[in-house]
N, C-alpha and C positions, 0 to 999 in steps of 0.2 A: 888682703892678699889677692894678687892678680891670678885670673883663671889660667891654668895651663892646659894646653891642648893634650888630648888623650894620646897615650903612647899606643902605637898601633902593634899589632902582633906580628911577628916575623912570618915570612911566607911558609916555612916548613911547618910551623904550628897551624896555620890556616889549612894547608893541604891536608894534614894529619886529622883535623876535625873533619874536613870534607869526606876523606876516605872512611872514617868511622861512622859518620851520621848519614851521609847522602848517597854515597856509592853503592852500598847494599840495596837499598831501595831502588835505585835506578837500574841496577843489574837485575833485580828480580822483576821489575816491571818490563825490560827488554826481553828477559827470557820467557815471560808469560805471553808477551805479544808474538815472539818468534814461534813458541809451541802452537799458539792458536792458528797462526798463518799455515805452519807445516801441517797441523791437523786438518785444516779446511782443504788445503791443496792435495795432500797425498794420502790421508787416512781416511776420509769420508768417501763413500762411493759417489759416483757422478749422478746416480738417480736421486740421491737424497739432496744434493745441492739443486738439481734442476727442478725437483717436485716443489721446492720451497719458493721458487720464483713465480710470480703471478704470470699467467698467460691469458691473453685477451682473444686468442683464436680458438678457444674451446667452444663446441657447440654440443649441447644436449638435447637429444631427440626423445620425445616422450610420445608413446604410441597412443593412437587416437581412442583406443579401448578404455572403457571406464574401469574394466576388471583386470587389474595388475596383480599378477601373483608373484610372491617372494618366498623362497625357500630358506629358512633359517640355517645357520651354521651350527652344527653340533659338535662339541668337543668330547665325544664319547671315547673312552680309552680303549674300547672294544675294536676300534677300527684300525688300531695299530696291528700289523700282521708280523713284522719282524721286529721286535724290541732288541736294543743293543745289548751285547753280550756282556755279562757281569765279569770283572776283572777279578781273577783269584790268584793266589800265591801258588 
């Protein structure tokens, strides 16, 4: 028996399969990329973006004294003078 060529699916059927299988993934990818772009452009403060960029013009000066003093940061709760008010009904 002679080999017959395969019957191609109609365009409507191929379009339906594309809409069901690939279009949601494509739309989700575009939405994620768009959200990331808008988040970076409008939601992040400029300081966060600028501090992430490397800067070659920063110079650090070290004092010539061999005795450097550092004061540690304390997170003592007694230093809060005005605590926020408690909401009540």
